[in-house]
Backbone as CSV, one residue per row, in Angstrom:
resi,resn,N_x,N_y,N_z,CA_x,CA_y,CA_z,C_x,C_y,C_z
1,MET,114.390,66.568,93.787,112.803,66.483,94.065,111.237,67.255,94.311
2,PRO,110.241,67.075,93.100,109.257,67.565,92.875,108.610,68.590,93.708
3,LYS,108.239,69.426,93.271,107.402,71.308,93.890,106.359,69.949,94.207
4,PRO,105.883,70.582,95.369,104.233,70.325,95.644,103.577,70.881,94.272
5,ARG,102.312,70.036,94.428,101.247,71.361,93.284,101.151,72.056,94.419
6,ARG,100.525,73.254,93.960,99.721,74.471,94.796,98.028,73.984,94.371
7,GLN,97.326,74.162,95.191,95.962,74.167,95.318,95.231,75.459,94.682
8,PRO,94.778,75.249,93.660,94.017,76.676,92.977,93.345,77.923,94.244
9,ALA,93.287,79.100,93.983,92.711,79.711,95.321,91.315,79.420,95.576
10,GLN,90.404,79.633,95.960,89.141,79.340,96.344,88.692,80.677,96.744
11,PRO,87.478,81.310,94.956,86.926,82.782,95.707,86.081,82.795,97.055
12,LYS,86.926,83.652,97.490,85.681,84.300,99.202,84.400,84.872,98.806
13,SER,83.033,84.234,99.643,81.940,84.305,99.467,82.018,85.714,99.978
14,ALA,81.522,86.352,100.020,80.685,88.110,99.971,80.736,88.346,101.421
15,ALA,80.367,86.154,101.978,79.887,86.727,104.023,81.634,86.797,104.531
16,SER,82.425,86.010,103.853,83.641,85.475,104.234,84.483,86.683,104.239
17,ARG,83.885,88.061,103.483,85.231,89.170,103.360,84.676,89.936,103.593
18,PRO,86.167,90.571,104.600,86.071,91.495,105.733,85.012,93.140,104.940
19,ARG,84.612,93.474,106.222,83.936,94.460,105.471,84.607,96.252,105.308
20,ILE,84.955,96.961,104.512,85.359,97.822,104.516,84.660,99.328,104.299
21,ALA,84.989,100.365,105.521,84.212,101.290,106.212,84.342,102.424,105.159
22,ARG,83.491,103.266,104.165,83.565,104.180,103.815,84.571,105.254,104.523
23,SER,85.424,106.032,103.898,86.444,107.227,104.322,84.950,108.351,104.846
24,THR,84.700,108.547,103.822,83.561,109.282,103.445,82.064,108.891,103.684
25,PRO,81.510,109.554,104.187,80.055,109.532,103.637,79.249,110.176,102.784
26,ARG,78.130,109.387,102.300,78.260,109.465,101.528,76.602,110.729,101.078
27,PRO,76.974,111.684,100.040,76.017,113.137,99.719,74.589,112.913,99.885
28,ALA,73.935,113.326,100.936,72.457,113.415,101.395,71.488,113.455,99.766
29,ALA,70.651,112.970,99.106,69.892,113.227,98.628,69.180,114.405,98.298
30,HIS,69.230,115.072,97.470,68.323,116.951,97.540,66.826,116.262,97.552
31,PRO,66.048,117.108,98.451,64.179,116.685,98.296,64.147,117.269,97.080
32,PRO,63.114,116.382,96.149,62.653,117.145,94.649,61.537,118.608,95.246
33,ALA,62.014,119.351,93.827,61.246,120.393,93.906,59.893,120.431,93.965
34,PRO,59.251,121.215,94.905,57.646,120.682,94.904,56.816,121.241,93.354
35,ALA,55.841,120.381,93.052,55.386,120.343,91.827,54.490,121.679,91.556
36,THR,54.879,122.845,91.063,53.320,124.143,90.684,52.849,123.445,89.108
37,PRO,51.469,123.520,89.438,50.936,123.249,88.107,50.981,124.302,87.580
38,PRO,51.605,123.889,85.761,51.579,124.736,84.890,49.990,125.818,84.923
39,SER,50.540,127.246,84.636,49.647,127.884,84.070,48.372,127.905,82.814
40,PRO,47.419,128.323,82.594,46.339,127.392,81.414,47.496,127.946,80.303
41,ASP,48.081,129.176,79.983,48.831,129.320,79.161,50.135,128.617,78.543
42,GLU,50.883,127.803,79.702,51.751,127.352,79.938,51.437,125.973,79.240
43,ALA,50.044,125.589,79.816,49.664,124.003,78.987,49.409,123.883,78.097
44,ALA,48.556,124.954,77.290,48.498,124.888,75.852,49.189,124.755,75.166
45,SER,50.276,125.663,75.297,51.559,125.715,74.335,52.808,124.479,74.409
46,ALA,52.423,123.180,75.520,53.559,122.395,75.743,53.400,121.428,74.668
47,PRO,54.858,121.198,74.298,54.812,120.230,73.109,54.241,118.733,73.650
48,THR,53.425,117.688,73.171,53.613,116.527,73.206,54.139,115.555,73.813
49,SER,55.479,115.956,72.789,56.566,114.717,73.292,57.395,114.881,74.423
50,GLU,56.939,116.178,75.510,57.612,116.413,76.604,56.987,114.793,77.914
51,ALA,57.916,114.781,78.512,57.291,113.649,79.758,56.011,114.445,80.404
52,ASN,55.047,112.821,80.120,53.848,113.303,81.006,54.001,113.147,82.612
53,ASP,53.043,113.183,83.033,52.470,112.986,84.671,53.598,111.704,85.254
54,THR,53.658,110.952,84.138,54.429,109.777,85.164,55.819,109.158,84.545
55,GLY,56.701,110.420,84.484,57.858,110.733,83.854,58.366,110.189,82.836
56,LYS,57.531,109.647,81.642,58.387,108.765,80.695,57.681,109.314,79.857
57,ARG,58.021,109.453,78.739,58.097,110.243,77.304,56.738,109.753,76.347
58,GLN,56.103,110.187,75.892,55.324,109.526,74.584,55.680,109.067,73.567
59,ARG,55.048,107.775,72.941,55.661,107.360,71.849,54.204,108.066,70.734
60,ARG,55.413,108.261,69.830,54.462,109.204,68.508,54.743,107.992,67.844
61,ALA,53.638,107.754,66.901,53.790,107.020,65.648,54.764,107.289,64.615
62,SER,55.305,106.543,64.118,56.064,106.296,63.607,56.399,106.243,62.441
63,PRO,56.724,107.254,61.325,56.768,107.198,59.888,57.022,105.795,58.886
64,PRO,56.550,106.101,58.138,56.737,104.639,57.085,58.624,104.489,56.702
65,PRO,58.794,103.141,57.067,60.250,103.366,56.518,60.715,103.619,55.332
66,ASP,61.463,104.209,55.015,62.701,104.928,54.011,62.851,103.681,53.133
67,PHE,63.551,102.656,54.293,64.201,101.412,53.125,63.655,100.362,54.105
68,LEU,63.889,99.358,53.339,63.507,98.303,53.667,64.559,97.608,53.801
69,SER,64.777,95.869,55.151,65.535,94.939,55.157,65.541,94.219,53.685
70,VAL,66.435,93.262,53.282,65.776,92.100,52.399,65.344,91.041,52.589
71,GLU,65.054,91.023,54.185,64.396,90.307,54.402,62.647,90.680,54.920
72,GLU,62.622,91.681,55.298,61.241,92.886,54.657,60.598,92.359,53.691
73,PHE,61.804,93.283,52.367,61.516,93.306,51.056,60.913,91.501,50.704
74,ALA,61.903,90.682,51.006,61.501,89.103,50.655,59.738,88.833,51.054
75,LYS,59.538,89.505,52.407,58.215,88.951,52.712,57.189,89.548,52.249
76,ARG,57.159,91.153,51.555,56.248,91.677,51.157,55.890,91.350,49.858
77,LEU,57.175,90.693,49.022,57.344,89.852,48.007,56.060,88.476,47.992
78,GLY,56.236,87.592,49.278,56.193,86.978,49.132,57.115,85.494,48.694
79,VAL,58.479,85.604,48.667,59.563,85.143,47.862,60.649,84.992,48.947
80,SER,61.810,84.069,48.671,63.043,84.118,49.982,63.550,85.028,49.908
81,SER,64.666,84.989,50.516,65.598,86.955,51.332,66.654,86.275,49.883
82,ARG,66.340,84.689,49.641,67.942,84.444,48.723,67.399,84.908,47.577
83,THR,66.143,84.879,47.202,65.291,85.799,45.725,65.682,86.720,45.717
84,ILE,65.559,87.559,46.639,65.792,88.828,46.595,67.260,89.416,46.813
85,ARG,68.610,88.370,47.053,69.935,88.664,47.310,70.061,88.754,45.688
86,ARG,69.480,87.596,45.022,69.990,86.916,43.789,69.398,88.338,42.820
87,LEU,68.607,89.059,42.836,68.055,89.871,42.289,68.982,90.943,42.066
88,ILE,69.632,91.505,43.474,70.438,92.529,43.527,71.558,92.723,43.193
89,GLY,71.869,91.700,42.721,73.228,91.103,41.785,72.662,90.939,40.528
90,SER,71.818,91.312,40.217,71.257,90.847,38.769,72.283,91.633,38.149
91,LYS,72.452,91.265,36.468,73.130,91.921,35.662,71.876,92.393,34.389
92,ASP,70.333,92.128,35.047,69.929,92.398,34.009,68.965,93.442,34.799
93,PRO,69.316,94.718,33.452,68.368,95.722,34.550,67.084,96.038,34.611
94,ALA,66.306,95.313,33.878,65.023,94.393,34.039,64.678,94.305,35.455
95,HIS,65.471,93.257,36.060,64.904,92.547,36.986,65.855,92.630,38.532
96,ARG,66.633,93.485,37.731,67.829,94.638,38.802,66.762,94.794,40.033
97,ILE,67.167,95.311,41.102,67.079,95.522,42.360,67.843,96.444,42.883
98,ARG,68.055,97.605,43.346,68.620,98.667,43.441,68.823,98.598,45.105
99,ALA,70.095,98.464,45.691,69.887,98.705,47.057,71.422,99.644,47.502
100,VAL,71.214,99.968,49.041,72.605,100.573,49.650,72.674,99.737,50.830
101,ARG,73.805,99.870,51.189,74.716,98.909,52.411,74.667,100.906,53.281
102,VAL,74.517,100.534,54.669,73.602,101.067,55.429,74.656,100.481,56.767
103,GLY,75.576,100.845,57.330,76.026,100.048,58.688,76.424,98.536,58.445
104,GLY,76.894,98.366,56.979,77.176,96.534,56.757,75.706,96.020,56.534
105,GLN,74.466,96.868,56.132,73.595,95.920,55.844,73.176,96.714,54.702
106,VAL,72.313,95.552,54.332,71.739,96.244,52.975,70.383,96.074,52.718
107,ARG,69.908,97.610,52.535,69.024,98.112,52.571,68.747,98.636,51.406
108,ILE,67.265,98.250,51.073,66.671,98.895,50.025,65.317,100.174,50.042
109,PRO,65.514,100.678,49.062,65.223,102.263,49.064,63.357,101.602,48.834
110,ILE,62.292,102.048,49.687,60.686,101.528,49.514,60.470,102.335,48.200
111,GLY,61.053,103.001,47.749,60.303,103.587,45.838,60.604,102.099,45.114
112,GLU,61.948,101.884,45.584,62.805,100.058,44.675,61.379,99.269,45.132
113,TYR,61.315,99.009,46.038,59.959,97.808,46.098,58.622,98.433,45.384
114,TYR,58.425,99.454,45.059,57.057,100.250,44.592,57.070,99.450,43.132
115,ARG,58.236,100.455,42.478,59.061,99.982,41.139,58.913,98.363,41.033
116,TYR,59.626,97.549,41.802,59.713,96.567,41.602,58.096,95.718,41.563
117,ALA,58.029,96.081,42.717,56.081,95.211,42.351,55.507,95.333,41.375
118,SER,54.922,96.962,40.855,54.317,97.408,40.335,55.010,96.689,38.753
119,SER,56.243,95.617,38.252,56.864,95.414,37.128,56.676,93.929,37.196
120,LEU,55.476,93.453,38.304,55.629,91.917,38.294,54.057,91.959,37.845
121,PRO,53.799,90.702,36.971,52.252,90.600,36.496,51.757,89.793,37.387
122,ALA,50.402,90.511,37.385,49.524,89.843,38.235,48.882,88.492,38.384
123,VAL,48.623,88.261,39.818,49.023,86.752,40.002,47.456,86.736,39.215
124,ARG,46.828,85.486,39.349,44.971,85.080,38.851,45.140,84.002,40.396
125,PRO,43.833,84.252,40.413,43.618,83.192,42.001,43.432,81.753,41.028
């Protein structure tokens, strides 16, 4: 005689599960320390990257990139990224673009962009 099939267990909803009481109470949160305004000397010497009055860090303007991705390089030149990848693997030293691998991604030094862009012929309208 074949065994009867067992029905898969239905997950219990949060409302139907028994509630378990904590054995230890949660620790009370410490009240925040009262804020005292900084003295004029401290305020003048405070660095700008510290947290402001809202508790968020201020963002500084990022410096220009040292490396470009293949897509960024192609966008600046107005060509496809496949063209740039082809030039990276080129054997011709006049057209070759030097690149490095950084974390598994191909990156092109910004100086290589300026060298390659200056070697291109001027485009007439």
